[in-house]
N, CA, C and O atoms as CSV, one atom per row, in Angstrom:
chain,resi,resn,atom,element,x,y,z
A,1,MET,N,N,28.677,13.283,-105.937
A,1,MET,CA,C,28.806,13.846,-104.612
A,1,MET,C,C,29.814,13.012,-103.843
A,1,MET,O,O,29.746,11.783,-103.833
A,2,TRP,N,N,30.719,13.674,-103.223
A,2,TRP,CA,C,31.645,13.004,-102.314
A,2,TRP,C,C,31.082,13.075,-100.901
A,2,TRP,O,O,30.582,14.113,-100.466
A,3,ILE,N,N,31.173,11.965,-100.202
A,3,ILE,CA,C,30.708,11.911,-98.818
A,3,ILE,C,C,31.771,11.204,-97.976
A,3,ILE,O,O,32.248,10.125,-98.326
A,4,PHE,N,N,32.122,11.828,-96.879
A,4,PHE,CA,C,33.061,11.235,-95.941
A,4,PHE,C,C,32.257,10.790,-94.719
A,4,PHE,O,O,31.683,11.619,-94.014
A,5,THR,N,N,32.217,9.495,-94.474
A,5,THR,CA,C,31.535,8.961,-93.303
A,5,THR,C,C,32.591,8.447,-92.333
A,5,THR,O,O,33.769,8.365,-92.682
A,6,LYS,N,N,32.182,8.105,-91.133
A,6,LYS,CA,C,33.139,7.537,-90.181
A,6,LYS,C,C,33.621,6.165,-90.646
A,6,LYS,O,O,34.608,5.644,-90.129
A,7,HIS,N,N,32.919,5.577,-91.629
A,7,HIS,CA,C,33.310,4.275,-92.171
A,7,HIS,C,C,34.230,4.399,-93.379
A,7,HIS,O,O,34.902,3.437,-93.749
A,8,GLY,N,N,34.263,5.578,-93.994
A,8,GLY,CA,C,35.112,5.771,-95.157
A,8,GLY,C,C,34.524,6.755,-96.152
A,8,GLY,O,O,33.463,7.338,-95.929
A,9,PHE,N,N,35.233,6.922,-97.244
A,9,PHE,CA,C,34.945,7.891,-98.286
A,9,PHE,C,C,34.130,7.244,-99.408
A,9,PHE,O,O,34.430,6.137,-99.853
A,10,LEU,N,N,33.092,7.959,-99.853
A,10,LEU,CA,C,32.218,7.468,-100.922
A,10,LEU,C,C,32.093,8.511,-102.021
A,10,LEU,O,O,32.161,9.714,-101.767
A,11,SER,N,N,31.912,8.036,-103.235
A,11,SER,CA,C,31.523,8.888,-104.351
A,11,SER,C,C,30.186,8.356,-104.847
A,11,SER,O,O,30.073,7.182,-105.199
A,12,ILE,N,N,29.177,9.216,-104.876
A,12,ILE,CA,C,27.834,8.795,-105.274
A,12,ILE,C,C,27.455,9.557,-106.531
A,12,ILE,O,O,27.467,10.788,-106.564
A,13,VAL,N,N,27.116,8.790,-107.571
A,13,VAL,CA,C,26.755,9.396,-108.857
A,13,VAL,C,C,25.511,8.714,-109.414
A,13,VAL,O,O,25.158,7.600,-109.026
A,14,GLN,N,N,24.865,9.412,-110.326
A,14,GLN,CA,C,23.733,8.844,-111.043
A,14,GLN,C,C,24.207,7.628,-111.837
A,14,GLN,O,O,25.249,7.683,-112.491
A,15,HIS,N,N,23.455,6.537,-111.785
A,15,HIS,CA,C,23.782,5.384,-112.616
A,15,HIS,C,C,23.604,5.780,-114.074
A,15,HIS,O,O,22.665,6.507,-114.399
A,16,ASN,N,N,24.468,5.327,-114.944
A,16,ASN,CA,C,24.448,5.789,-116.328
A,16,ASN,C,C,23.291,5.264,-117.169
A,16,ASN,O,O,23.037,5.795,-118.251
A,17,SER,N,N,22.583,4.236,-116.703
A,17,SER,CA,C,21.479,3.719,-117.516
A,17,SER,C,C,20.216,3.389,-116.717
A,17,SER,O,O,19.222,2.946,-117.292
A,18,MET,N,N,20.245,3.599,-115.407
A,18,MET,CA,C,19.100,3.271,-114.560
A,18,MET,C,C,18.700,4.523,-113.785
A,18,MET,O,O,19.379,4.916,-112.836
A,19,GLU,N,N,17.620,5.134,-114.183
A,19,GLU,CA,C,17.228,6.452,-113.676
A,19,GLU,C,C,17.039,6.517,-112.164
A,19,GLU,O,O,17.396,7.518,-111.543
A,20,SER,N,N,16.496,5.487,-111.576
A,20,SER,CA,C,16.206,5.539,-110.138
A,20,SER,C,C,17.302,4.891,-109.281
A,20,SER,O,O,17.073,4.525,-108.128
A,21,TYR,N,N,18.487,4.759,-109.867
A,21,TYR,CA,C,19.597,4.131,-109.162
A,21,TYR,C,C,20.819,5.031,-109.145
A,21,TYR,O,O,21.056,5.820,-110.060
A,22,PHE,N,N,21.591,4.886,-108.068
A,22,PHE,CA,C,22.900,5.497,-107.961
A,22,PHE,C,C,23.956,4.417,-108.165
A,22,PHE,O,O,23.683,3.226,-108.017
A,23,GLN,N,N,25.138,4.843,-108.498
A,23,GLN,CA,C,26.305,3.997,-108.358
A,23,GLN,C,C,27.090,4.604,-107.198
A,23,GLN,O,O,27.483,5.770,-107.239
A,24,VAL,N,N,27.309,3.803,-106.180
A,24,VAL,CA,C,28.067,4.235,-105.012
A,24,VAL,C,C,29.438,3.580,-105.124
A,24,VAL,O,O,29.557,2.358,-105.212
A,25,LYS,N,N,30.470,4.422,-105.117
A,25,LYS,CA,C,31.828,3.938,-105.353
A,25,LYS,C,C,32.710,4.253,-104.140
A,25,LYS,O,O,32.484,5.219,-103.411
A,26,SER,N,N,33.710,3.411,-103.957
A,26,SER,CA,C,34.654,3.622,-102.860
A,26,SER,C,C,36.024,3.124,-103.272
A,26,SER,O,O,36.145,2.234,-104.114
A,27,ARG,N,N,37.043,3.693,-102.684
A,27,ARG,CA,C,38.414,3.265,-102.978
A,27,ARG,C,C,38.813,2.042,-102.157
A,27,ARG,O,O,39.747,1.324,-102.514
A,28,VAL,N,N,38.103,1.813,-101.061
A,28,VAL,CA,C,38.299,0.609,-100.241
A,28,VAL,C,C,36.927,-0.027,-100.036
A,28,VAL,O,O,35.907,0.655,-100.136
A,29,ILE,N,N,36.895,-1.312,-99.755
A,29,ILE,CA,C,35.636,-2.045,-99.733
A,29,ILE,C,C,34.815,-1.824,-98.451
A,29,ILE,O,O,33.589,-1.928,-98.483
A,30,GLU,N,N,35.471,-1.525,-97.343
A,30,GLU,CA,C,34.805,-1.517,-96.036
A,30,GLU,C,C,33.568,-0.627,-95.939
A,30,GLU,O,O,32.553,-1.084,-95.413
A,31,PRO,N,N,33.595,0.611,-96.414
A,31,PRO,CA,C,32.386,1.433,-96.266
A,31,PRO,C,C,31.152,0.818,-96.939
A,31,PRO,O,O,30.042,0.903,-96.412
A,32,LEU,N,N,31.356,0.205,-98.094
A,32,LEU,CA,C,30.231,-0.425,-98.787
A,32,LEU,C,C,29.742,-1.654,-98.025
A,32,LEU,O,O,28.537,-1.881,-97.910
A,33,GLU,N,N,30.678,-2.442,-97.507
A,33,GLU,CA,C,30.301,-3.631,-96.732
A,33,GLU,C,C,29.547,-3.251,-95.465
A,33,GLU,O,O,28.591,-3.927,-95.084
A,34,ILE,N,N,29.966,-2.184,-94.816
A,34,ILE,CA,C,29.350,-1.768,-93.549
A,34,ILE,C,C,27.987,-1.121,-93.794
A,34,ILE,O,O,27.011,-1.450,-93.119
A,35,LEU,N,N,27.922,-0.210,-94.752
A,35,LEU,CA,C,26.693,0.566,-94.949
A,35,LEU,C,C,25.624,-0.195,-95.735
A,35,LEU,O,O,24.432,-0.017,-95.486
A,36,TRP,N,N,26.038,-1.032,-96.669
A,36,TRP,CA,C,25.070,-1.784,-97.492
A,36,TRP,C,C,25.476,-3.254,-97.544
A,36,TRP,O,O,25.857,-3.753,-98.604
A,37,PRO,N,N,25.398,-3.959,-96.401
A,37,PRO,CA,C,25.909,-5.336,-96.317
A,37,PRO,C,C,25.159,-6.344,-97.197
A,37,PRO,O,O,25.697,-7.408,-97.503
A,38,ASP,N,N,23.950,-6.031,-97.598
A,38,ASP,CA,C,23.161,-6.977,-98.392
A,38,ASP,C,C,23.274,-6.762,-99.894
A,38,ASP,O,O,22.553,-7.397,-100.663
A,39,HIS,N,N,24.159,-5.885,-100.318
A,39,HIS,CA,C,24.310,-5.591,-101.745
A,39,HIS,C,C,25.617,-6.171,-102.283
A,39,HIS,O,O,26.647,-6.166,-101.608
A,40,ASP,N,N,25.547,-6.662,-103.499
A,40,ASP,CA,C,26.743,-7.187,-104.149
A,40,ASP,C,C,27.683,-6.038,-104.505
A,40,ASP,O,O,27.258,-5.002,-105.018
A,41,ILE,N,N,28.942,-6.239,-104.229
A,41,ILE,CA,C,29.961,-5.237,-104.526
A,41,ILE,C,C,30.716,-5.681,-105.766
A,41,ILE,O,O,31.250,-6.788,-105.828
A,42,GLU,N,N,30.747,-4.800,-106.747
A,42,GLU,CA,C,31.497,-5.052,-107.961
A,42,GLU,C,C,32.933,-4.577,-107.738
A,42,GLU,O,O,33.162,-3.486,-107.216
A,43,VAL,N,N,33.890,-5.403,-108.137
A,43,VAL,CA,C,35.301,-5.061,-108.001
A,43,VAL,C,C,35.876,-4.890,-109.408
A,43,VAL,O,O,35.859,-5.818,-110.217
A,44,ILE,N,N,36.377,-3.702,-109.678
A,44,ILE,CA,C,36.933,-3.388,-110.992
A,44,ILE,C,C,38.392,-3.002,-110.783
A,44,ILE,O,O,38.684,-1.898,-110.324
A,45,SER,N,N,39.293,-3.891,-111.113
A,45,SER,CA,C,40.710,-3.692,-110.785
A,45,SER,C,C,41.342,-2.499,-111.491
A,45,SER,O,O,42.298,-1.927,-110.967
A,46,TRP,N,N,40.849,-2.108,-112.647
A,46,TRP,CA,C,41.463,-1.025,-113.410
A,46,TRP,C,C,40.841,0.341,-113.125
A,46,TRP,O,O,41.346,1.355,-113.607
A,47,ALA,N,N,39.755,0.387,-112.351
A,47,ALA,CA,C,39.012,1.634,-112.154
A,47,ALA,C,C,39.618,2.486,-111.040
A,47,ALA,O,O,40.283,1.975,-110.139
A,48,ASP,N,N,39.376,3.794,-111.121
A,48,ASP,CA,C,39.872,4.681,-110.062
A,48,ASP,C,C,39.174,4.391,-108.742
A,48,ASP,O,O,39.809,4.422,-107.688
A,49,TYR,N,N,37.880,4.110,-108.785
A,49,TYR,CA,C,37.154,3.636,-107.605
A,49,TYR,C,C,36.949,2.143,-107.820
A,49,TYR,O,O,36.067,1.742,-108.580
A,50,ARG,N,N,37.740,1.330,-107.169
A,50,ARG,CA,C,37.751,-0.104,-107.427
A,50,ARG,C,C,36.468,-0.820,-106.989
A,50,ARG,O,O,36.087,-1.824,-107.590
A,51,PHE,N,N,35.803,-0.313,-105.951
A,51,PHE,CA,C,34.656,-1.008,-105.366
A,51,PHE,C,C,33.383,-0.204,-105.616
A,51,PHE,O,O,33.349,1.002,-105.373
A,52,ARG,N,N,32.325,-0.881,-106.105
A,52,ARG,CA,C,31.110,-0.177,-106.508
A,52,ARG,C,C,29.876,-1.029,-106.237
A,52,ARG,O,O,29.916,-2.258,-106.288
A,53,ILE,N,N,28.791,-0.340,-105.950
A,53,ILE,CA,C,27.490,-1.010,-105.904
A,53,ILE,C,C,26.497,-0.187,-106.711
A,53,ILE,O,O,26.593,1.039,-106.781
A,54,THR,N,N,25.563,-0.869,-107.306
A,54,THR,CA,C,24.432,-0.227,-107.957
A,54,THR,C,C,23.255,-0.421,-107.022
A,54,THR,O,O,22.927,-1.546,-106.645
A,55,ILE,N,N,22.621,0.687,-106.649
A,55,ILE,CA,C,21.646,0.636,-105.556
A,55,ILE,C,C,20.583,1.706,-105.777
A,55,ILE,O,O,20.864,2.778,-106.313
A,56,SER,N,N,19.368,1.401,-105.360
A,56,SER,CA,C,18.291,2.368,-105.551
A,56,SER,C,C,18.586,3.644,-104.764
A,56,SER,O,O,19.195,3.615,-103.694
A,57,LYS,N,N,18.142,4.739,-105.317
A,57,LYS,CA,C,18.349,6.023,-104.648
A,57,LYS,C,C,17.726,6.025,-103.259
A,57,LYS,O,O,18.307,6.567,-102.320
A,58,ASP,N,N,16.554,5.426,-103.123
A,58,ASP,CA,C,15.893,5.376,-101.813
A,58,ASP,C,C,16.742,4.649,-100.780
A,58,ASP,O,O,16.808,5.070,-99.626
A,59,ASP,N,N,17.394,3.559,-101.185
A,59,ASP,CA,C,18.245,2.813,-100.252
A,59,ASP,C,C,19.460,3.635,-99.816
A,59,ASP,O,O,19.871,3.582,-98.656
A,60,VAL,N,N,20.023,4.386,-100.742
A,60,VAL,CA,C,21.175,5.220,-100.402
A,60,VAL,C,C,20.757,6.316,-99.430
A,60,VAL,O,O,21.403,6.520,-98.402
A,61,VAL,N,N,19.683,7.017,-99.754
A,61,VAL,CA,C,19.223,8.125,-98.915
A,61,VAL,C,C,18.858,7.630,-97.519
A,61,VAL,O,O,19.180,8.286,-96.528
A,62,SER,N,N,18.203,6.505,-97.431
A,62,SER,CA,C,17.789,5.952,-96.141
A,62,SER,C,C,18.999,5.653,-95.252
A,62,SER,O,O,19.016,6.029,-94.080
A,63,VAL,N,N,19.990,4.990,-95.798
A,63,VAL,CA,C,21.180,4.636,-95.013
A,63,VAL,C,C,21.947,5.885,-94.593
A,63,VAL,O,O,22.384,5.990,-93.448
A,64,LEU,N,N,22.110,6.828,-95.510
A,64,LEU,CA,C,22.855,8.041,-95.161
A,64,LEU,C,C,22.100,8.898,-94.153
A,64,LEU,O,O,22.717,9.532,-93.297
A,65,ALA,N,N,20.777,8.924,-94.244
A,65,ALA,CA,C,19.981,9.635,-93.237
A,65,ALA,C,C,20.177,8.994,-91.863
A,65,ALA,O,O,20.302,9.696,-90.859
A,66,ASP,N,N,20.203,7.671,-91.820
A,66,ASP,CA,C,20.445,6.977,-90.547
A,66,ASP,C,C,21.821,7.331,-89.987
A,66,ASP,O,O,21.969,7.545,-88.784
A,67,GLU,N,N,22.821,7.391,-90.855
A,67,GLU,CA,C,24.175,7.763,-90.419
A,67,GLU,C,C,24.190,9.161,-89.811
A,67,GLU,O,O,24.851,9.397,-88.799
A,68,ILE,N,N,23.469,10.075,-90.423
A,68,ILE,CA,C,23.402,11.445,-89.901
A,68,ILE,C,C,22.682,11.478,-88.559
A,68,ILE,O,O,23.104,12.182,-87.642
A,69,ASN,N,N,21.609,10.726,-88.445
A,69,ASN,CA,C,20.801,10.734,-87.222
A,69,ASN,C,C,21.519,10.176,-86.005
A,69,ASN,O,O,21.131,10.479,-84.877
A,70,VAL,N,N,22.558,9.368,-86.202
A,70,VAL,CA,C,23.252,8.779,-85.049
A,70,VAL,C,C,24.559,9.505,-84.714
A,70,VAL,O,O,25.334,9.022,-83.889
A,71,ILE,N,N,24.807,10.636,-85.331
A,71,ILE,CA,C,26.024,11.396,-85.001
A,71,ILE,C,C,25.963,11.811,-83.528
A,71,ILE,O,O,25.026,12.477,-83.088
A,72,ASP,N,N,26.991,11.396,-82.784
A,72,ASP,CA,C,27.060,11.737,-81.363
A,72,ASP,C,C,28.434,12.295,-80.981
A,72,ASP,O,O,28.762,12.418,-79.801
A,73,TYR,N,N,29.222,12.627,-81.991
A,73,TYR,CA,C,30.572,13.128,-81.751
A,73,TYR,C,C,30.631,14.620,-82.073
A,73,TYR,O,O,29.806,15.145,-82.820
A,74,THR,N,N,31.634,15.291,-81.486
A,74,THR,CA,C,31.801,16.726,-81.733
A,74,THR,C,C,32.968,17.019,-82.667
A,74,THR,O,O,33.169,18.168,-83.060
A,75,SER,N,N,33.740,15.998,-83.028
A,75,SER,CA,C,34.843,16.163,-83.976
A,75,SER,C,C,34.848,14.964,-84.918
A,75,SER,O,O,35.124,13.838,-84.504
A,76,PHE,N,N,34.544,15.214,-86.171
A,76,PHE,CA,C,34.517,14.125,-87.153
A,76,PHE,C,C,35.893,13.490,-87.314
A,76,PHE,O,O,36.014,12.265,-87.284
A,77,LYS,N,N,36.933,14.308,-87.484
A,77,LYS,CA,C,38.276,13.753,-87.673
A,77,LYS,C,C,38.668,12.866,-86.491
A,77,LYS,O,O,39.213,11.779,-86.686
A,78,ASN,N,N,38.397,13.320,-85.276
A,78,ASN,CA,C,38.750,12.529,-84.099
A,78,ASN,C,C,37.972,11.216,-84.050
A,78,ASN,O,O,38.485,10.208,-83.565
A,79,GLN,N,N,36.764,11.224,-84.538
A,79,GLN,CA,C,35.949,10.002,-84.573
A,79,GLN,C,C,36.593,8.945,-85.472
A,79,GLN,O,O,36.341,7.751,-85.310
A,80,CYS,N,N,37.414,9.380,-86.406
A,80,CYS,CA,C,38.003,8.476,-87.397
A,80,CYS,C,C,39.453,8.112,-87.081
A,80,CYS,O,O,40.143,7.557,-87.937
A,81,GLU,N,N,39.923,8.407,-85.890
A,81,GLU,CA,C,41.326,8.170,-85.536
A,81,GLU,C,C,41.710,6.688,-85.522
A,81,GLU,O,O,42.887,6.354,-85.654
A,82,LYS,N,N,40.724,5.799,-85.363
A,82,LYS,CA,C,41.031,4.364,-85.285
A,82,LYS,C,C,41.692,3.852,-86.561
A,82,LYS,O,O,42.513,2.937,-86.512
A,83,ASP,N,N,41.339,4.436,-87.692
A,83,ASP,CA,C,41.943,4.066,-88.973
A,83,ASP,C,C,42.990,5.124,-89.311
A,83,ASP,O,O,42.666,6.196,-89.823
A,84,GLU,N,N,44.229,4.810,-89.021
A,84,GLU,CA,C,45.309,5.794,-89.142
A,84,GLU,C,C,45.407,6.383,-90.548
A,84,GLU,O,O,45.591,7.592,-90.689
A,85,TRP,N,N,45.290,5.571,-91.577
A,85,TRP,CA,C,45.413,6.056,-92.952
A,85,TRP,C,C,44.257,6.964,-93.333
A,85,TRP,O,O,44.454,8.005,-93.960
A,86,TYR,N,N,43.045,6.564,-92.949
A,86,TYR,CA,C,41.867,7.383,-93.247
A,86,TYR,C,C,41.949,8.716,-92.498
A,86,TYR,O,O,41.669,9.772,-93.067
A,87,HIS,N,N,42.333,8.660,-91.225
A,87,HIS,CA,C,42.465,9.873,-90.422
A,87,HIS,C,C,43.498,10.813,-91.039
A,87,HIS,O,O,43.277,12.022,-91.102
A,88,HIS,N,N,44.610,10.270,-91.489
A,88,HIS,CA,C,45.641,11.086,-92.131
A,88,HIS,C,C,45.087,11.758,-93.394
A,88,HIS,O,O,45.317,12.945,-93.626
A,89,ALA,N,N,44.356,10.986,-94.205
A,89,ALA,CA,C,43.753,11.561,-95.417
A,89,ALA,C,C,42.772,12.673,-95.056
A,89,ALA,O,O,42.774,13.729,-95.688
A,90,LEU,N,N,41.935,12.445,-94.043
A,90,LEU,CA,C,40.963,13.461,-93.625
A,90,LEU,C,C,41.665,14.731,-93.145
A,90,LEU,O,O,41.218,15.840,-93.441
A,91,THR,N,N,42.754,14.570,-92.411
A,91,THR,CA,C,43.499,15.727,-91.921
A,91,THR,C,C,44.060,16.540,-93.081
A,91,THR,O,O,44.032,17.770,-93.052
A,92,ARG,N,N,44.560,15.863,-94.087
A,92,ARG,CA,C,45.073,16.573,-95.273
A,92,ARG,C,C,43.946,17.292,-96.006
A,92,ARG,O,O,44.108,18.438,-96.425
A,93,ILE,N,N,42.807,16.626,-96.161
A,93,ILE,CA,C,41.660,17.256,-96.825
A,93,ILE,C,C,41.189,18.463,-96.019
A,93,ILE,O,O,40.877,19.509,-96.587
A,94,TRP,N,N,41.138,18.315,-94.683
A,94,TRP,CA,C,40.748,19.433,-93.818
A,94,TRP,C,C,41.657,20.630,-94.088
A,94,TRP,O,O,41.179,21.756,-94.223
A,95,GLY,N,N,42.967,20.387,-94.167
A,95,GLY,CA,C,43.918,21.469,-94.400
A,95,GLY,C,C,43.722,22.125,-95.763
A,95,GLY,O,O,43.781,23.350,-95.878
A,96,ILE,N,N,43.495,21.344,-96.762
A,96,ILE,CA,C,43.264,21.886,-98.107
A,96,ILE,C,C,42.009,22.754,-98.111
A,96,ILE,O,O,42.015,23.842,-98.687
A,97,MET,N,N,40.947,22.294,-97.484
A,97,MET,CA,C,39.707,23.065,-97.468
A,97,MET,C,C,39.825,24.299,-96.571
A,97,MET,O,O,39.168,25.308,-96.826
A,98,TYR,N,N,40.651,24.231,-95.524
A,98,TYR,CA,C,40.907,25.419,-94.707
A,98,TYR,C,C,41.620,26.473,-95.541
A,98,TYR,O,O,41.280,27.654,-95.482
A,99,ASN,N,N,42.615,26.042,-96.320
A,99,ASN,CA,C,43.312,26.974,-97.210
A,99,ASN,C,C,42.358,27.559,-98.246
A,99,ASN,O,O,42.457,28.741,-98.575
A,100,PHE,N,N,41.454,26.765,-98.754
A,100,PHE,CA,C,40.436,27.237,-99.697
A,100,PHE,C,C,39.606,28.349,-99.050
A,100,PHE,O,O,39.362,29.392,-99.656
A,101,GLN,N,N,39.181,28.106,-97.813
A,101,GLN,CA,C,38.410,29.112,-97.069
A,101,GLN,C,C,39.211,30.396,-96.913
A,101,GLN,O,O,38.696,31.489,-97.153
A,102,GLN,N,N,40.459,30.265,-96.514
A,102,GLN,CA,C,41.299,31.446,-96.300
A,102,GLN,C,C,41.463,32.260,-97.595
A,102,GLN,O,O,41.393,33.489,-97.571
A,103,ARG,N,N,41.674,31.593,-98.682
A,103,ARG,CA,C,41.870,32.281,-99.967
A,103,ARG,C,C,40.571,32.936,-100.439
A,103,ARG,O,O,40.610,33.991,-101.072
A,104,ARG,N,N,39.428,32.329,-100.141
A,104,ARG,CA,C,38.147,32.911,-100.545
A,104,ARG,C,C,37.830,34.166,-99.744
A,104,ARG,O,O,37.085,35.030,-100.206
A,105,GLU,N,N,38.393,34.266,-98.550
A,105,GLU,CA,C,38.128,35.416,-97.691
A,105,GLU,C,C,38.989,36.617,-98.026
A,105,GLU,O,O,38.775,37.697,-97.476
A,106,LEU,N,N,39.952,36.457,-98.910
A,106,LEU,CA,C,40.834,37.577,-99.281
A,106,LEU,C,C,40.084,38.618,-100.074
A,106,LEU,O,O,40.664,39.629,-100.470
């Protein structure tokens, strides 16, 4: 599952050998440091997602539920304007998904 938070982009997948754990991956370290500050971050220089944590599913769900509960903005993209590169990426993704919507409506 891909998740875009105001802190950054995450990819969350089932851990390959631990049933009750996820592997949460990110292309930059900040979202993992902010959302799960007490967890060790693995850095894999050759991987597509360089930064990763192995974390219980309950811990992931709890933190993401908290993130949802504190939403107080009316525009997600605008909330992310402080990080120019992230905002630019979000704007491009928004456009791609808008085009997807338009093509599905044909």
